[in-house]
Every structure is written in structure tokens, then in C-alpha cells.
C-alpha positions in Angstrom: 188.3 23.3 -37.3 187.1 24.1 -33.8 187.5 27.8 -32.8 186.5 29.0 -29.3 187.3 31.5 -26.7 190.6 30.7 -24.9 191.5 33.6 -22.7 191.3 37.3 -22.2 194.2 39.6 -21.7 194.0 42.3 -19.1 197.3 44.3 -19.4 199.0 46.2 -16.6 202.2 48.3 -16.7 203.3 46.6 -13.5 202.5 43.0 -12.7 202.5 43.2 -8.9 200.2 46.3 -8.9 197.9 44.8 -11.5 197.5 41.6 -9.5 196.8 43.7 -6.3 194.1 45.7 -8.2 192.5 42.6 -9.6 192.5 40.9 -6.1 191.0 44.0 -4.5 188.2 44.2 -7.2 187.3 40.6 -7.2 188.5 39.0 -3.9 190.5 36.5 -5.9 194.3 36.5 -6.0 195.8 35.7 -9.4 198.2 32.8 -9.6 201.9 33.3 -10.7 202.4 32.5 -14.3 205.8 32.9 -15.8 207.8 34.9 -18.4 207.7 34.9 -22.2 211.3 34.8 -23.4 211.8 37.2 -26.3 208.4 38.8 -26.0 209.2 41.2 -23.1 206.3 40.0 -21.0 205.4 38.0 -17.9 202.0 37.1 -16.5 199.7 36.0 -13.8 196.6 33.9 -14.3 193.1 33.3 -12.9 191.0 30.5 -14.2 187.4 31.0 -15.4 186.9 27.3 -16.3 188.9 24.3 -17.4 189.1 25.9 -20.9 189.1 29.6 -20.3 191.1 32.0 -18.1 192.2 35.6 -17.5 195.8 36.5 -18.2 197.3 39.6 -16.5 199.9 40.6 -19.0 202.8 42.9 -17.9 206.3 43.9 -19.0 209.1 41.8 -17.8 211.8 44.1 -16.3 214.5 41.5 -16.9 214.0 41.5 -20.7 214.9 44.0 -23.4 211.5 45.5 -24.2 212.4 47.1 -27.6 210.0 46.0 -30.3 208.0 43.7 -28.0 204.5 43.4 -26.5 206.2 44.3 -23.2 207.0 47.8 -24.5 203.4 48.4 -25.5 202.1 47.3 -22.2 204.7 49.3 -20.2 203.4 52.5 -21.9 199.9 52.0 -20.4 198.8 54.4 -17.7 196.7 51.8 -15.9 195.4 48.3 -16.3 193.0 47.7 -19.1 191.5 45.1 -21.4 194.1 44.4 -24.0 193.0 41.6 -26.3 191.6 38.1 -26.4 192.7 34.8 -27.7 190.8 32.1 -29.7 191.9 28.5 -29.4 192.2 26.2 -32.4 194.0 23.0 -33.3 195.1 24.0 -36.9 196.6 27.4 -37.3 197.3 26.8 -40.9 193.7 26.0 -41.7 192.6 29.1 -39.8 195.1 31.2 -41.7 193.5 30.2 -45.0 190.0 31.0 -43.7 191.2 34.4 -42.4 193.1 35.3 -45.5 190.0 34.3 -47.6 188.1 37.0 -45.7 190.7 39.6 -46.7 192.5 39.8 -43.4 196.3 40.0 -43.2 197.9 37.2 -41.1 201.3 37.0 -39.6 203.1 33.6 -39.7 202.6 31.4 -36.6 205.2 32.0 -33.8 206.4 29.5 -31.2 206.1 30.6 -27.6 206.9 29.0 -24.2 207.1 29.7 -20.5 207.9 27.6 -17.5 205.2 27.2 -14.9 206.1 27.8 -11.2 206.3 24.0 -10.8 209.0 23.9 -13.5 206.8 22.4 -16.2 207.6 23.8 -19.6 204.6 24.9 -21.7 205.1 25.3 -25.4 202.5 26.6 -27.8 202.1 28.6 -31.0 200.2 31.8 -31.7 199.1 33.5 -34.9 198.5 37.2 -34.9 196.2 39.1 -37.4 198.3 42.1 -38.5 195.7 44.0 -40.6 196.5 47.7 -40.4 192.8 48.5 -41.0 191.9 47.1 -37.6 194.7 48.1 -35.2 194.2 46.7 -31.7 190.8 45.3 -32.7 191.5 41.8 -33.7 192.2 38.7 -31.5 195.0 36.3 -32.0 194.8 32.5 -32.3 196.5 30.0 -30.1 197.3 26.3 -30.5 198.3 24.6 -27.2 199.7 21.6 -29.1 198.4 19.1 -26.6 199.8 20.9 -23.5 197.7 21.1 -20.4 195.4 24.1 -20.7 196.1 26.8 -18.1 192.4 27.0 -17.3 192.7 23.5 -16.0 195.9 23.9 -14.0 195.3 27.4 -12.5 193.3 28.4 -9.5 190.3 30.6 -10.0 187.2 31.9 -8.3 185.7 34.1 -10.9 183.6 33.3 -14.0 183.4 35.2 -17.3 179.8 36.2 -17.8 180.2 38.3 -20.9 182.8 39.8 -23.2 182.1 42.2 -26.1 183.8 44.9 -28.2 182.8 48.5 -28.8 183.8 50.3 -32.0 182.8 53.5 -33.9 182.0 51.1 -36.9 180.4 48.2 -35.1 178.8 46.6 -38.2 182.1 46.4 -40.1 184.0 45.0 -37.1 181.2 42.5 -36.4 181.5 41.3 -40.0 185.2 40.8 -39.6 184.7 38.8 -36.4 182.1 36.6 -38.1 184.4 35.9 -41.0 187.3 34.8 -38.8 185.2 32.7 -36.5 185.1 35.0 -33.4 181.7 34.8 -31.7 181.9 38.2 -30.0 179.2 40.9 -30.0 180.2 44.4 -31.2 178.4 47.5 -30.1 178.8 51.1 -31.2 181.1 53.4 -29.2 183.1 56.5 -29.5 186.4 54.6 -29.5 187.4 51.0 -29.7 187.7 48.8 -26.7 186.9 45.4 -25.1 184.6 45.0 -22.1 184.5 41.9 -19.9 181.9 41.2 -17.1 183.0 38.9 -14.4 181.1 37.3 -11.6 183.3 37.3 -8.5 183.1 36.7 -4.7 182.7 40.5 -4.5 179.9 40.6 -7.0 179.9 41.7 -10.6 183.1 43.3 -11.8 183.5 45.0 -15.2 186.9 45.2 -16.9 187.2 47.9 -19.6 
């Protein structure tokens, strides 16, 4: 069971504005992604490597947002770090490991989007819906053999570091270790994720 960082999600209440802010900060224009039917979202991407990338996640104004990720993102006041995804090739095996650690797991869900070139991408995700850690846990993704977006998307930045902050860092770090997330956790007043990027404009920190 191979678990590794797949991508980070930087959410924006408006995709065009989020892309413009990212481009202004980094000097790199994100590439168009696509829409997530039924999830209320659309995205733009920027590759870090062939196996990792940044996703700018935003609400899709053409979808019904009620009860979706899109509604959550639309309520944001400004772009911010939202979550991160870990890749694996066996969601069911990961689910057993996570449940053994006492973490609640939602059943895997199929997702898809069409790339700008018309190629249909299909994958599955698995969310960790443990009410003790709202907004603190990653989700898992299985690309099911599809071409990884990191290898098919333009880039120009690299991910130098990503970590979490939390009022109870030791407890959250223990959860991350149990589920296979190799992510440092530091003490902080509130919870959040921080990513440090190396860009054509120098170091940029996303919080």
C-alpha cells in the first residue's frame, strides 16, 4: 500500500479571481482544469512535478451548490489553503487501516471531469468524515490508471514544504501518522494548512 502526497487544494470563492491572485503572487498562470459534475466545483491546476500539483478549487456557477463542496468554498471571504489529497492504489485497504486507527471513513465516491482537450478523467476519492477533526484530515485519491494531472499540466512552481498547525498538535500528528500522512504539525491558535512554494517571483507562502 503506497501512500504519498498527491495534490494540495487552494480554494477560492471565484475561480477567475483566484487564478489571477495566484498568477500575480507566483508569476505562473494556472492551467484550465474542468468541472466536477454533482460536486458543485470547477478548478484550475498548476503542476509541481509529474506526481504532485496545486488545485485551485472554486464553486461552479452552473451547478446547484446545495450540499456540495462548492457551497463551502463559495462562502470563503478570500482564497486559502483548503485541504490536501494523498494518492493510493487501494482505497479499501487504506479504509481498513484508517478505521483500525479509530477514524471514521466515508465510502469511496466516483468522480470525473473532462480536460480542456476533451479527455475524460475518472477517479475515486475517499473522505475521512471524523467529527473530532473537522477540516483537519486529508482525503485519499485513486487515479485508477489515468494520466496524473501533474504530468499533463503546465507548471513553474515547486512545493518546498507543507504542514498543518493546530491547537493540539500532538494529537493531530498522531492521527496523521496512523493514517499514513507524512505531514508535520505545529502548535497554533487555530487549525490551518501552510504551503511554501518556490516560484519565479521567489518564495510564496499559502495559508
